[in-house]
N, C-alpha and C positions, 0 to 999 in steps of 0.2 A: 813159255813165252810165245804166245800166238796173238796176232792182231785180228781185226774183224774179218779179214779175208780167209782165215783158216790156214795161212802159211806160217810155218814156224820160222824162227830167226835164222836157223841154219839154212833151211830151204830157200828163204828169201835171199840170203847172201850168195848161195850157189846160183840162183836164177839171175840175179843182177850181174854177177861176175861173168857168167856164161854169155849173157846178151851183150854186155859191153865189149867183151873180148872178140866175139864173133862180128860185132858191128865194126870194130877197129880193123879186123882182117879184111872184111868186105870193103871197107872204105879204102884200104890200101890197094886192093885189086881194082876197084872202080877208078881210083886215082890213076893207076898205071894204064888202064884201058882208055880213060877219057883224056888224060893229059899226055901220056906217053912215057916211055922209059929211056929216052935218049939222055945223055948227060946234061944237055941244055934244058931239058924239061924239069930237072930237079929244082930249078929256081922259080917255077911257076906257082903263083899263089892260088891258082884254081885247085890244086891238090889239097891245100889246107881248107879251102871252102868246101870241097867234097867231104872231108873229114868232119867239118862242122855240121854239115847237113846230116850225116850219119849220127852224130852226137845228139842233135835236136830231135831226130825221128824216134829215138829210143824212149823218150819220156811219155808220149801217148801209148806206146807199146807197154810200158810199165804200168800205166794207169789201167789199160785194158785187162791185164792179167792180175791186177789187184795188188801191185807192189809199189804204188805210186807216191806214198807219203815220204818224201826225202827231206833231209836236213842239209845243212851246209856241208858236213863231212861226207854224206852220201853223194851229193852232187860233185864234189871235188874228186871223189873216188871214181865215179863214172867217167868224168872228163879225163882224168889221168889214165885210166886203163884203156879207154878208147883211143886217146892220143898215142899212148905207148905202143899198142898193137898196130895202129895205123903206121906209125913211124917205122917200126921193125919190118912189117910186111912190105911197105912201099920201098924202103931202103934195099931190101933183099931183091925185089923186082927191078929196081934201078941198077943195082950193081951186077946182076946176073945177065943183063942184056936180053931179057925176055921180051917178046913181042906179043901183045894181046890184041 
């Protein structure tokens, strides 16, 4: 099961999962650094916008490495994984009173 880029199905899944998880963690760290980690900063919508930017930046990266032909299920997976890792990492940074 290999597409025209030479990447097998398993490798494609590992690459997509790794990139969206790392993008979610990076979005959480950038949200904490840009928005802040005070309790009042938890309600800022700018943190969600940062996560959205990290989500959108992934797609040109996927195209560049040859994994870019996504269906609805793939897009939902990338969005869910990016959001989940952003939410977890940003929540940990908010609740641990880290200053970045």
